[in-house]
Backbone as numpy.savetxt, mean C-alpha at the origin, in Angstrom:
# Nx Ny Nz CAx CAy CAz Cx Cy Cz
15.70 -21.64 2.81 14.63 -20.78 3.34 14.80 -19.36 2.80
13.70 -18.79 2.32 13.73 -17.44 1.75 13.66 -16.41 2.88
14.53 -15.42 2.84 14.41 -14.26 3.73 13.39 -13.33 3.08
12.14 -13.39 3.57 11.04 -12.69 2.91 11.28 -11.19 2.84
11.71 -10.59 3.94 11.94 -9.15 3.97 12.98 -8.75 2.92
14.10 -9.46 2.91 15.18 -9.13 1.99 14.76 -9.36 0.55
14.05 -10.47 0.31 13.61 -10.76 -1.06 12.68 -9.68 -1.57
11.66 -9.33 -0.79 10.70 -8.33 -1.27 11.33 -6.94 -1.36
12.29 -6.66 -0.50 13.03 -5.39 -0.63 13.72 -5.31 -1.98
14.44 -6.37 -2.33 15.15 -6.38 -3.62 14.16 -6.35 -4.79
13.04 -7.06 -4.63 12.06 -7.11 -5.72 11.50 -5.72 -6.00
11.24 -4.95 -4.96 10.71 -3.59 -5.18 11.79 -2.64 -5.67
13.02 -2.85 -5.24 14.12 -2.09 -5.83 14.20 -2.33 -7.33
14.05 -3.60 -7.73 14.07 -3.93 -9.15 12.88 -3.33 -9.89
11.74 -3.23 -9.22 10.56 -2.65 -9.85 10.79 -1.19 -10.23
11.58 -0.48 -9.43 11.93 0.90 -9.77 12.73 0.93 -11.06
13.69 0.02 -11.16 14.51 -0.04 -12.37 13.65 -0.34 -13.60
12.63 -1.20 -13.42 11.78 -1.58 -14.55 10.60 -0.63 -14.74
10.51 0.41 -13.90 9.51 1.47 -14.03 8.08 0.93 -13.99
7.80 0.07 -13.01 6.42 -0.36 -12.82 5.59 0.84 -12.35
4.29 0.77 -12.54 3.46 1.96 -12.37 3.49 2.55 -10.96
3.72 1.71 -9.93 3.72 2.22 -8.57 5.08 2.79 -8.17
5.99 2.89 -9.13 7.32 3.46 -8.85 7.57 4.75 -9.61
6.57 5.24 -10.35 6.76 6.42 -11.18 6.39 7.67 -10.39
7.33 8.57 -10.15 7.07 9.72 -9.27 6.12 10.73 -9.89
5.47 11.49 -9.02 4.53 12.53 -9.44 5.23 13.57 -10.30
4.51 14.08 -11.28 5.06 15.06 -12.21 5.07 16.46 -11.60
5.89 17.37 -12.16 5.85 18.77 -11.71 4.45 19.38 -11.84
3.73 19.01 -12.88 2.37 19.52 -13.06 1.46 19.09 -11.92
1.57 17.84 -11.51 0.75 17.32 -10.41 1.07 18.05 -9.11
2.36 18.30 -8.85 2.76 18.98 -7.62 2.31 20.44 -7.64
2.43 21.10 -8.78 1.98 22.49 -8.89 0.48 22.59 -8.62
-0.28 21.64 -9.14 -1.73 21.65 -8.90 -2.03 21.42 -7.42
-1.28 20.50 -6.79 -1.50 20.24 -5.36 -1.23 21.47 -4.52
-0.24 22.25 -4.89 0.05 23.49 -4.16 -1.11 24.48 -4.27
-1.86 24.40 -5.37 -3.03 25.28 -5.55 -4.28 24.71 -4.89
-4.16 23.53 -4.28 -5.31 22.91 -3.64 -6.06 21.94 -4.54
-5.55 21.71 -5.74 -6.19 20.81 -6.70 -5.41 19.50 -6.69
-5.80 18.55 -5.85 -5.02 17.34 -5.70 -5.92 16.13 -5.45
-5.37 14.97 -5.74 -5.99 13.70 -5.40 -4.89 12.66 -5.34
-5.15 11.58 -4.59 -4.24 10.44 -4.58 -5.05 9.17 -4.77
-4.36 8.12 -5.19 -4.98 6.80 -5.33 -4.30 5.82 -4.38
-5.12 5.00 -3.75 -4.61 3.88 -2.96 -4.81 2.57 -3.69
-5.67 2.59 -4.71 -5.98 1.43 -5.52 -5.66 1.76 -6.98
-6.00 0.89 -7.89 -5.56 1.03 -9.28 -6.14 2.24 -9.99
-7.45 2.49 -9.85 -8.11 3.45 -10.73 -8.82 4.59 -10.01
-9.40 4.33 -8.87 -10.34 5.26 -8.25 -9.64 6.16 -7.23
-9.70 7.46 -7.39 -9.10 8.35 -6.37 -9.82 8.24 -5.04
-9.09 8.45 -3.97 -9.69 8.49 -2.64 -10.62 9.70 -2.56
-11.86 9.52 -2.09 -12.77 10.68 -1.98 -12.15 11.79 -1.14
-12.29 13.02 -1.59 -11.70 14.14 -0.85 -12.30 14.28 0.54
-13.58 13.90 0.70 -14.18 14.06 2.03 -13.70 12.99 3.02
-12.84 12.07 2.57 -12.20 11.14 3.49 -11.02 11.78 4.21
-10.55 12.91 3.73 -9.37 13.56 4.29 -9.76 14.68 5.25
-8.99 14.86 6.32 -9.10 16.10 7.10 -8.39 17.22 6.33
-8.48 18.45 6.84 -7.68 19.54 6.26 -6.20 19.20 6.44
-5.46 19.25 5.38 -4.07 18.76 5.41 -3.04 19.73 5.98
-3.15 21.04 5.77 -2.05 21.92 6.21 -1.68 21.72 7.68
-0.40 21.42 7.90 0.12 21.25 9.24 -0.06 19.87 9.84
-0.81 18.98 9.19 -1.02 17.65 9.75 0.23 16.79 9.61
0.43 15.90 10.58 1.50 14.90 10.51 0.95 13.65 9.85
1.51 13.32 8.69 1.00 12.22 7.87 2.08 11.16 7.72
1.67 9.90 7.88 2.55 8.76 7.60 2.04 8.04 6.36
2.87 7.97 5.33 2.58 7.16 4.16 3.22 5.80 4.41
2.38 4.81 4.69 2.82 3.52 5.21 2.95 2.50 4.08
4.17 1.97 3.90 4.46 1.07 2.77 4.01 1.73 1.48
4.42 2.97 1.31 3.86 3.86 0.29 4.93 4.68 -0.41
6.15 4.08 -0.57 7.18 4.78 -1.32 6.86 4.79 -2.80
7.68 5.52 -3.54 7.50 5.58 -4.98 7.30 6.98 -5.53
7.25 7.98 -4.64 7.15 9.36 -5.10 5.79 9.74 -5.63
4.74 9.09 -5.15 3.40 9.37 -5.65 2.53 10.05 -4.60
2.09 9.31 -3.58 1.19 9.92 -2.59 1.87 10.98 -1.74
3.06 10.65 -1.22 3.71 11.54 -0.25 3.99 12.94 -0.81
4.56 13.09 -2.00 4.81 14.45 -2.49 3.54 15.26 -2.72
2.48 14.61 -3.14 1.22 15.32 -3.34 0.70 15.85 -2.01
0.72 15.02 -0.98 0.23 15.44 0.33 1.12 16.52 0.92
2.44 16.41 0.70 3.35 17.45 1.19 3.10 18.77 0.47
2.88 18.71 -0.84 2.61 19.94 -1.59 1.29 20.57 -1.17
0.37 19.74 -0.66 -0.92 20.25 -0.18 -0.83 20.79 1.24
0.36 20.70 1.88 0.57 21.35 3.16 0.84 20.45 4.34
0.81 19.13 4.14 1.04 18.21 5.25 2.53 18.05 5.55
2.82 17.62 6.78 4.17 17.24 7.18 4.26 15.72 7.01
4.98 15.26 6.01 4.86 13.88 5.57 6.11 13.06 5.86
5.86 11.87 6.39 6.89 10.84 6.56 6.47 9.63 5.73
7.44 9.05 5.01 7.18 7.85 4.22 7.99 6.70 4.79
7.31 5.58 5.05 8.00 4.35 5.43 7.81 3.33 4.32
8.92 2.69 3.91 8.83 1.67 2.87 9.99 0.70 3.03
9.79 -0.50 2.54 10.80 -1.55 2.60 11.94 -1.33 1.61
11.66 -0.56 0.55 12.57 -0.44 -0.58 13.33 0.87 -0.58
14.66 0.84 -0.48 15.44 2.08 -0.56 15.22 2.83 -1.87
15.06 2.11 -2.96 14.91 2.79 -4.24 13.52 3.41 -4.39
12.52 2.82 -3.76 11.21 3.47 -3.73 11.28 4.77 -2.92
11.95 4.72 -1.80 12.12 5.93 -0.99 12.92 6.99 -1.74
13.87 6.54 -2.55 14.65 7.50 -3.34 13.77 8.26 -4.33
12.68 7.64 -4.78 11.75 8.34 -5.67 11.07 9.50 -4.94
10.74 9.29 -3.67 10.16 10.37 -2.88 11.16 11.49 -2.66
12.41 11.12 -2.38 13.44 12.15 -2.19 13.70 12.90 -3.49
13.63 12.21 -4.61 13.82 12.85 -5.91 12.80 13.96 -6.11
11.50 13.65 -5.84 10.46 14.66 -6.02 10.63 15.79 -5.00
10.96 15.41 -3.77 11.15 16.43 -2.73 12.24 17.42 -3.12
13.36 16.91 -3.63 14.46 17.78 -4.05 14.05 18.62 -5.25
13.41 17.99 -6.20 13.01 18.69 -7.43 12.03 19.81 -7.15
11.13 19.59 -6.17 10.02 20.52 -5.94 10.19 21.35 -4.67
11.29 21.17 -3.95 11.49 21.92 -2.72 10.52 21.53 -1.62
10.24 20.24 -1.48 9.32 19.74 -0.46 10.10 19.11 0.69
9.52 19.18 1.88 10.12 18.53 3.05 9.41 17.20 3.27
10.09 16.10 2.97 9.55 14.76 3.16 10.60 13.94 3.90
10.19 13.28 4.97 11.07 12.39 5.73 10.88 10.97 5.22
11.98 10.28 4.90 11.89 8.91 4.42 12.55 7.97 5.42
11.87 6.83 5.65 12.34 5.84 6.63 12.23 4.46 5.99
13.35 3.73 5.97 13.30 2.35 5.49 12.86 1.44 6.62
11.86 0.61 6.38 11.39 -0.27 7.43 10.24 -1.15 7.02
9.80 -1.95 7.97 8.75 -2.95 7.81 7.42 -2.36 8.26
6.39 -2.49 7.44 5.08 -1.90 7.78 4.50 -2.49 9.08
4.95 -3.67 9.47 4.43 -4.32 10.67 5.22 -3.94 11.93
6.24 -3.12 11.79 7.06 -2.71 12.93 7.35 -1.22 12.83
6.59 -0.43 13.56 6.75 1.02 13.55 7.41 1.50 14.85
8.26 0.66 15.41 8.86 0.98 16.71 9.75 2.20 16.66
10.15 2.65 15.48 10.95 3.87 15.38 10.12 5.12 15.63
8.78 4.97 15.68 7.90 6.10 15.92 7.26 5.99 17.31
7.19 7.10 18.01 6.50 7.14 19.30 5.00 7.00 19.09
4.32 6.57 20.12 2.87 6.53 20.06 2.30 7.92 19.82
1.13 7.96 19.17 0.42 9.22 18.93 1.29 10.25 18.20
1.97 9.79 17.13 2.86 10.67 16.37 2.20 11.28 15.14
1.09 10.69 14.66 0.53 11.08 13.37 -0.98 11.35 13.46
-1.43 12.22 12.55 -2.85 12.52 12.43 -3.54 11.72 11.34
-2.76 11.24 10.38 -3.31 10.55 9.22 -2.30 9.51 8.74
-2.78 8.31 8.44 -1.96 7.28 7.81 -2.57 6.93 6.46
-1.74 6.90 5.45 -2.13 6.54 4.08 -1.43 5.24 3.73
-2.22 4.20 3.48 -1.67 2.84 3.34 -2.26 2.18 2.09
-1.59 2.30 0.94 -2.13 1.73 -0.30 -2.08 0.21 -0.30
-2.49 -0.40 -1.41 -2.51 -1.87 -1.52 -1.08 -2.38 -1.36
-0.72 -2.80 -0.16 0.64 -3.30 0.08 0.70 -4.36 1.17
-0.38 -4.57 1.92 -0.26 -5.56 2.99 -0.30 -7.00 2.47
-0.47 -7.17 1.14 -0.32 -8.50 0.53 1.12 -9.00 0.60
2.06 -8.13 0.96 3.47 -8.53 1.00 3.93 -8.96 2.39
3.02 -8.99 3.37 3.39 -9.49 4.70 2.47 -10.66 5.06
2.99 -11.66 5.78 2.19 -12.84 6.08 1.13 -12.63 7.15
1.31 -11.66 8.02 0.38 -11.41 9.11 0.09 -9.91 9.17
-1.18 -9.53 8.98 -1.50 -8.11 8.94 -1.97 -7.55 10.28
-2.20 -8.40 11.27 -2.65 -7.87 12.56 -1.64 -6.90 13.18
-0.32 -7.16 13.10 0.62 -6.16 13.61 0.57 -4.84 12.85
0.23 -4.89 11.56 0.12 -3.65 10.78 -1.00 -2.78 11.35
-2.16 -3.38 11.60 -3.28 -2.60 12.17 -2.94 -2.12 13.58
-2.34 -2.99 14.39 -2.03 -2.61 15.77 -1.03 -1.46 15.82
-0.01 -1.51 14.99 0.99 -0.45 14.97 0.42 0.85 14.41
-0.43 0.75 13.41 -1.08 1.96 12.88 -1.91 2.63 13.96
-2.65 1.82 14.71 -3.47 2.38 15.79 -2.58 3.06 16.84
-1.48 2.42 17.18 -0.60 2.96 18.23 -0.03 4.31 17.85
0.42 4.47 16.61 1.13 5.69 16.23 0.18 6.82 15.83
-1.12 6.53 15.68 -2.08 7.60 15.41 -2.49 8.30 16.69
-2.76 9.58 16.57 -3.35 10.33 17.67 -4.86 10.04 17.76
-5.44 10.34 18.89 -6.88 10.20 19.04 -7.58 11.08 18.00
-8.54 10.51 17.30 -9.20 11.22 16.21 -8.48 11.08 14.89
-7.32 10.40 14.89 -6.57 10.21 13.66 -7.26 9.24 12.71
-6.87 9.32 11.45 -7.56 8.58 10.38 -6.58 7.65 9.69
-7.04 6.43 9.42 -6.30 5.44 8.64 -7.04 5.22 7.33
-6.38 5.51 6.21 -6.91 5.22 4.88 -6.12 4.04 4.35
-6.78 2.90 4.18 -6.09 1.66 3.83 -6.76 0.99 2.64
-5.94 0.32 1.83 -6.48 -0.42 0.69 -5.82 -1.79 0.63
-6.55 -2.77 0.07 -6.06 -4.14 0.05 -6.75 -4.94 -1.04
-6.20 -6.12 -1.31 -6.75 -6.99 -2.33 -7.98 -7.72 -1.81
-8.99 -7.85 -2.68 -10.07 -8.78 -2.38 -9.47 -10.19 -2.38
-9.65 -10.95 -1.30 -8.98 -12.26 -1.23 -9.42 -13.23 -2.32
-10.58 -13.02 -2.93 -11.03 -13.92 -4.00 -10.00 -13.98 -5.14
-9.24 -12.90 -5.33 -8.21 -12.87 -6.38 -7.28 -14.08 -6.29
-6.99 -14.52 -5.06 -5.99 -15.55 -4.86 -6.54 -16.97 -4.99
-7.83 -17.11 -5.26 -8.38 -18.44 -5.57 -7.79 -19.01 -6.85
-7.41 -18.13 -7.76 -7.13 -18.53 -9.13 -5.63 -18.67 -9.40
-5.31 -19.51 -10.36 -3.94 -19.69 -10.82 -3.48 -18.40 -11.50
-2.52 -17.70 -10.89 -2.11 -16.39 -11.42 -1.38 -16.50 -12.75
-0.62 -17.58 -12.93 0.04 -17.76 -14.23 -0.99 -17.90 -15.34
-2.05 -18.65 -15.08 -3.11 -18.82 -16.07 -3.81 -17.50 -16.34
-4.06 -16.74 -15.29 -4.71 -15.43 -15.47 -3.84 -14.51 -16.31
-2.55 -14.46 -15.98 -1.66 -13.50 -16.64 -1.33 -13.90 -18.07
-1.03 -15.18 -18.29 -0.53 -15.60 -19.60 -1.62 -16.00 -20.59
-2.76 -16.51 -20.06 -3.79 -17.02 -20.95 -5.16 -16.37 -20.76
-5.29 -15.52 -19.74 -6.59 -14.92 -19.49 -7.62 -15.93 -19.06
-7.19 -16.98 -18.35 -8.07 -18.07 -17.92 -8.21 -18.02 -16.41
-9.46 -18.17 -15.95 -9.71 -18.22 -14.51 -9.88 -19.68 -14.11
-8.83 -20.23 -13.53 -8.84 -21.61 -13.07 -8.68 -21.63 -11.55
-9.72 -22.12 -10.85 -9.63 -22.19 -9.39 -8.54 -23.19 -9.02
-7.60 -22.73 -8.18 -6.45 -23.56 -7.83 -6.14 -23.58 -6.34
-6.33 -22.46 -5.64 -5.80 -22.30 -4.30 -6.89 -22.27 -3.24
-6.55 -22.79 -2.08 -7.37 -22.58 -0.88 -7.01 -21.24 -0.27
-7.95 -20.63 0.42 -7.72 -19.34 1.07 -7.72 -19.51 2.58
-6.92 -18.74 3.30 -5.96 -17.75 2.79 -4.77 -18.44 2.13
-4.21 -17.74 1.14 -3.15 -18.29 0.31 -1.82 -17.62 0.62
-0.73 -18.41 0.51 0.63 -17.90 0.71 1.53 -18.40 -0.41
2.26 -17.49 -1.07 3.24 -17.93 -2.07 4.25 -18.89 -1.46
4.64 -18.64 -0.22 5.67 -19.47 0.41 5.15 -20.85 0.80
3.93 -20.91 1.31 3.42 -22.16 1.87 2.57 -22.96 0.91
1.89 -22.29 -0.03 0.87 -22.96 -0.82 1.17 -23.07 -2.30
2.06 -22.23 -2.83 2.41 -22.33 -4.24 3.26 -23.57 -4.50
3.21 -24.09 -5.73 4.05 -25.25 -6.02 5.51 -24.81 -6.06
6.39 -25.74 -5.72 7.81 -25.41 -5.52 8.46 -24.87 -6.79
8.13 -25.45 -7.94 8.74 -25.01 -9.18 8.37 -23.57 -9.50
7.08 -23.24 -9.34 6.64 -21.87 -9.61 7.27 -20.89 -8.63
7.32 -21.27 -7.35 7.93 -20.41 -6.34 9.39 -20.13 -6.68
10.13 -21.15 -7.04 11.55 -20.96 -7.38 11.71 -20.05 -8.60
10.78 -20.18 -9.55 10.82 -19.32 -10.73 10.58 -17.86 -10.34
9.57 -17.62 -9.48 9.28 -16.26 -9.05 10.45 -15.66 -8.27
11.07 -16.49 -7.44 12.22 -16.00 -6.66 13.37 -15.66 -7.60
13.66 -16.56 -8.55 14.76 -16.32 -9.50 14.51 -15.07 -10.34
13.24 -14.83 -10.71 12.91 -13.69 -11.56 12.70 -12.40 -10.76
12.76 -12.50 -9.43 12.69 -11.31 -8.59 11.30 -10.76 -8.38
10.27 -11.62 -8.48 8.92 -11.14 -8.20 8.71 -11.05 -6.70
8.03 -10.01 -6.21 7.72 -9.99 -4.78 6.78 -11.12 -4.42
6.95 -11.68 -3.24 6.11 -12.78 -2.77 4.90 -12.22 -2.04
3.75 -12.88 -2.24 2.47 -12.33 -1.80 1.73 -13.31 -0.88
0.79 -12.72 -0.14 -0.04 -13.47 0.80 -1.46 -12.91 0.73
-2.44 -13.79 0.63 -3.82 -13.31 0.75 -4.18 -13.22 2.22
-5.16 -12.38 2.51 -5.67 -12.25 3.87 -7.19 -12.24 3.81
-7.80 -12.86 4.77 -9.26 -12.95 4.77 -9.87 -11.56 4.98
-11.11 -11.41 4.55 -11.82 -10.16 4.84 -11.98 -9.97 6.35
-12.07 -11.07 7.08 -12.13 -10.96 8.53 -10.86 -10.31 9.08
-9.70 -10.76 8.59 -8.45 -10.15 9.05 -8.32 -8.70 8.58
-8.78 -8.42 7.36 -8.67 -7.06 6.83 -9.62 -6.09 7.53
-10.87 -6.47 7.68 -11.87 -5.54 8.22 -12.02 -5.70 9.73
-12.33 -6.92 10.18 -12.44 -7.14 11.63 -11.09 -6.91 12.31
-9.99 -7.14 11.58 -8.68 -6.87 12.15 -8.50 -5.41 12.53
-9.02 -4.50 11.71 -8.98 -3.08 12.06 -9.85 -2.80 13.28
-11.03 -3.41 13.31 -11.93 -3.21 14.45 -11.30 -3.74 15.74
-10.68 -4.90 15.66 -10.04 -5.49 16.85 -8.88 -4.63 17.34
-8.21 -3.94 16.42 -7.12 -3.05 16.82 -7.63 -1.81 17.53
-8.93 -1.52 17.40 -9.54 -0.37 18.08 -10.15 0.65 17.16
-10.00 0.47 15.84 -10.52 1.44 14.88 -12.03 1.36 14.75
-12.61 2.47 14.33 -14.01 2.54 13.91 -14.01 2.81 12.41
-14.59 1.92 11.62 -14.58 2.06 10.16 -15.72 2.97 9.74
-15.38 4.01 8.97 -16.37 5.02 8.59 -16.53 5.16 7.07
-15.78 4.39 6.30 -15.90 4.48 4.85 -15.40 3.22 4.18
-15.93 2.94 2.98 -15.62 1.71 2.26 -15.91 1.91 0.79
-14.99 1.49 -0.08 -15.31 1.40 -1.50 -14.49 0.29 -2.16
-14.93 -0.10 -3.37 -14.23 -1.10 -4.16 -13.69 -0.43 -5.42
-12.68 -1.07 -6.03 -12.10 -0.53 -7.25 -11.74 -1.68 -8.18
-11.58 -1.34 -9.45 -11.35 -2.33 -10.48 -9.95 -2.18 -11.06
-9.52 -3.20 -11.80 -8.22 -3.19 -12.47 -8.40 -3.88 -13.81
-8.52 -3.08 -14.86 -8.86 -3.61 -16.18 -7.77 -4.49 -16.77
-6.57 -4.48 -16.18 -5.49 -5.33 -16.68 -5.68 -6.79 -16.32
-6.56 -7.06 -15.37 -6.72 -8.41 -14.81 -8.04 -9.00 -15.32
-8.02 -10.24 -15.80 -9.19 -10.87 -16.38 -10.34 -10.96 -15.38
-10.02 -11.11 -14.09 -11.06 -11.21 -13.07 -11.88 -9.93 -12.98
-11.31 -8.81 -13.42 -12.00 -7.52 -13.39 -13.29 -7.54 -14.23
-13.39 -8.45 -15.18 -14.62 -8.56 -15.97 -15.80 -8.97 -15.11
-15.52 -9.56 -13.96 -16.56 -10.16 -13.14 -16.75 -9.50 -11.78
-15.70 -8.84 -11.27 -15.82 -8.26 -9.93 -14.66 -7.30 -9.68
-14.85 -6.34 -8.76 -13.72 -5.51 -8.33 -12.73 -6.35 -7.54
-11.44 -6.00 -7.64 -10.44 -6.78 -6.91 -9.73 -5.97 -5.82
-10.02 -4.68 -5.73 -9.43 -3.84 -4.69 -10.51 -3.32 -3.75
-10.15 -3.13 -2.50 -11.05 -2.61 -1.47 -10.30 -1.52 -0.71
-11.00 -0.45 -0.35 -10.41 0.61 0.47 -11.33 0.92 1.65
-10.74 1.23 2.79 -11.50 1.58 3.98 -10.97 2.88 4.58
-11.87 3.57 5.24 -11.51 4.73 6.06 -11.84 4.39 7.50
-10.88 4.53 8.41 -11.09 4.18 9.81 -10.54 5.28 10.70
-11.17 5.44 11.85 -10.80 6.48 12.81 -10.37 5.82 14.13
-9.32 6.38 14.74 -8.95 6.02 16.09 -9.75 6.89 17.06
-10.65 6.30 17.86 -11.49 7.12 18.75 -10.66 7.94 19.74
């Protein structure tokens, strides 16, 4: 039996070593611009989050949820927010500390599971920034419930996730041959639905294990947790063959009443 938390923790630690794009820390130029008020962050592959989705940042308590890597958190801190980052990967969190030390920023880093925010009191944050990362947990309802709990009234959740259609297709075929072959039923789980040989290969090679989630769980799940959704956009990823036909990322803006 695979220890999912431990496996994905190690996989993301390895991603830092291999310098995958979500592990590359913000540059000094980016931080200097953020200090001048010229900043943006991405929760998806290509499209920046609209600036009008953000409240005024100076003095706000912000949680970057499953968002280590030295990218979003340092930018928001340089723009004036009081930022905490929670991530499963110690080495991803080290990227945030690296930028904080380099740039003289105050960033709190916490190693933990996005579905368990018990280390934080209720109503601790004004804003949560949650990039495409809930594909790494099998059940996202606790993620929405915990985000709602730790936000203050009027707080904002900016979240991004995979379009579940992505998981219909054989990922090896997509990646190696650029072929879209329908293979999986949805919702899909690497642990439960992938063939055993492929799963063992991914585990041996240190790939993080993934789970699709229905749009009902992604969108209605936020509503059931108590959020009011006030914004929505899609984004593309030109590295993926499916991008020729449809966007594969979705982002939402939600408010805790």
